[in-house]
N, C-alpha and C positions, 0 to 999 in steps of 0.2 A: 642276103641278110647281113646287116652290120652288127659286128660284135665289138664290145669295148673290152680292152685288156688292161687291167691295172690302171685305168684312168689316164693312160699315157698314149695309147694307140688304139685305132679302130681297124678291124679287118672286115673285108667283104669278099665273098667268093663270087666270081663272074664266070660261070662255066668251069673251065679248067685253070682259070687265072685267080691267084690270090692277090688282092689289093691290100697293102699294109699302109695305113695312113697315120703319121705322127700327129698327135693332138695335144700340144702344149703351147697354144698361141701366146699366152701371157709371157712366155720365156722364149719366143721365136723358135719353138721346138728344140731348145737346148736339151741335151741328153743328161739326165740324172740316172741314179741307180735303178729306179723303177722303170724308166724307159728302156734302159739296156736290157733288163730282164724281160720286158714285154717284146722287144724286137727279137731277142734270142728265141723266145717261145714261138713267135710267129714264123720265123725263118726255119726253125726246126720242123714246124708243121709243113711248110712248103717243101722241104726236102723229104719228109717221111710219108706224106699222104700220096698214094699212087694216082689219085684223081686230080692232083695239082701239077700242072706242067710248066707254069711260068709265073713269076711274081712281079708286081709293081710296087715300088716303095715311094711314097709321096709325103709331102708336108701339107701346108695350107696355102692360101693365096698370098700371104705375106712372107712366108719363109718355108724353105725346105727344112733346114736346120742351121742354127747358129753355132753348132758344135757342142763341146762340153759345157755343162753348167759349172762355171768356175767357182760359184759359191757353195754348191752342194756336192760337186764331183759327179762323175759318170758311173761310179761303181767299178768293181773289178772286172777283168776280162772273163767271159763265159767259156766253159770247156769246149764248146763247138764253134762259137763265133768269134772269140777274142774280144777286143775292145768294142763297146757298143753292141755286142752280140752279132757283129757284122763283118769287121774288116779282116779277120783271119779265118773266115769260114770256107771250108772246102765244099762248095755248093754242088748239088746235082741238077738244079733247075736254073734257067736263066733268070736274072733279076734286072729290071729296068727301073732306073731312077726317073721320077717325074718331078721336075724342079720348077717351082715358082718362087720368086724372091731370092733371098740369100741362101747360099750354101757355103758357109764360112767355117774355117778351121776343121774340126772333126766332122762337120756336116759335109764339107767338100771331100773329106777322106772317105766318108760313107759312099758318096757319089762315085769316087774313083774305084771303090770295091765292087760296084755294079758292072754289068756287062754292056749295057746301052744306056744312053741318056736322052730323054726328051725334055726340052726346056722351053718355057715361054720367054718372050722378049723381056720380061721383068727379071729374069734370073741373073744372079751375080755369083761368081765363084771366087773365093779368096782364102788365103792362108795367113791370117793376121797374127799368128803366134809370136813372131819376132817383136811385135808391138807390145806384147805382154811379157817379154822376157822368157819366152818358151820356144820349143821347137815342135814342129809337126811330127808327132810320134806314132801315128796310126796309119802309116803307109805312104804318106804324101812325099816323103823324101825320095822314094824310088818309083812311085807310081805316077807322079805328075808328069815326068818326061816321057811317058809311054804314049798318051794321046796328044801331047803338046810338044812343040819344039823345045830343045834343051834350054835355049836362052830365055824363052817365055817362062818355062818352069822355074828357072833361077830367079827371074824377076818377081814371080809370085811369092817365092819362098823368102826372098831377102828384103822386099819392100813392104809386104803385107797388103799391097793394093790389089783390089779385085779385078777380075776379067768379066766384061759384060757378055751377055748371051750371044749377041751377033758375032763378036770376035771369037768366042768359044766355038760357035758353029763353023765359022770360017776355017778355024785351025783344026777341026776334027774332034774336039772333045764332045760336042753335042751332035747326036745323030739326026734329030729332027727339031727344028725351031718353029714354034707355033705362037699364036696370038695369046695375050694374057688371059688366064683362066682356063686355057685349053690343055695344059700339060698332062694332067691326070687322064683326061679322056683320050688324048692322043697316045699316051703310053699304053692304055688299055687296048686301043686299036692295034698297036704294034704287037702287044702280047698275044692278041687273037691271031695275028699273022703267024707268030711262032707256033701257036697251038694248032694251026691247020696242018702241021707236019707231024711226022712220027715222033712221039715224045722220047722214044729210045734213041733214035738217030740224033735228035737235038741234044740229048744229054751226053751221049758219048762224043759228039763233035765238040761240044763246049768243054768237056773235061780234057779231051786231047789237046785242044788249043791252049787251055789254061796250064796244062803241064809244060808246054813249050814256053809260054810267055812268063810263067812264074818261076822258072828255073833259078833266076838270080834273087828270088825273094828272101831266102835265108840270109844271104849276104846283106840284103837291104835291111832286114830286121836287126841283124847284128850291128850294122852301122848306126841304125836309129837308136839302139840301146846305148851305144857309146855316147852319142850326142845328147841323149836324154839324161844320162848319168852326169855329164858335165854341167848341164843346166840345173839339175836337181840340187846340186851343191852350191849354186850361185846366189849372190845377193840380188842380182838382176831379176831372177825368177820371183822372189818374194816381193820385190818392189813393183814389178809389172802387174802381178795379180792384185796387190794392194791398191795400186793406182787405178786399175780398172774398176774394182769394187767401190772405190771412193770417188770415182768419176773425176779424176784429175790427171794432169800430165805426169808421166813417170820421170824420175830423176835417176838416170842410168849412171853406173860406175864402171861397167865393163868387168865386174868381178862377180 
């Protein structure tokens, strides 16, 4: 059964799998405050319902998510999930990203917060924040070099240019690469493979691995806060957002 939550996402339960689908196509699934609240509610359900053993997070055929809605803002961090209700969540269940089209900015940071990635050949992963006078402040500064080589992570962060699905699969960011329109179905198939196993064994294995991998996260968040504070005071930040909203080239000053 499909449920609509706050007109921003839909959820479907497939046996022990919860599918969470972002549904804001007119904004390429850009995250506003309502979507943050809806994602937080859905992922709280995934963690709290003992009959849910795995989650799939998807967008639509055109976009996974274009990141923060720069006009409206994404709302504040939630108590359990952090930004977008996702990126600082201490999850008990595996979460698989199903990516069609763009996963840009915060959308890519949501992907990086998931455990596995299934992408169609249409997928594009990018961090265009520097083109807006911003920094990626939802985990990308320290999570991008985990699945990707350091030099590739640096290129994404400082050029703002995207990585296509085939290259992302070759480098290890994407677990499974599928035909256009197949990402959600393939992610559900992967989730069912997870659910064929003991949910307790899966949960404790995931959490043990996460404890090891995420040990440097506090340093990463602290470094991100320093970078964000420097940008928040800058003229370039105001100019970058204004230029984006006015659909013109920015005029940088470096201040």
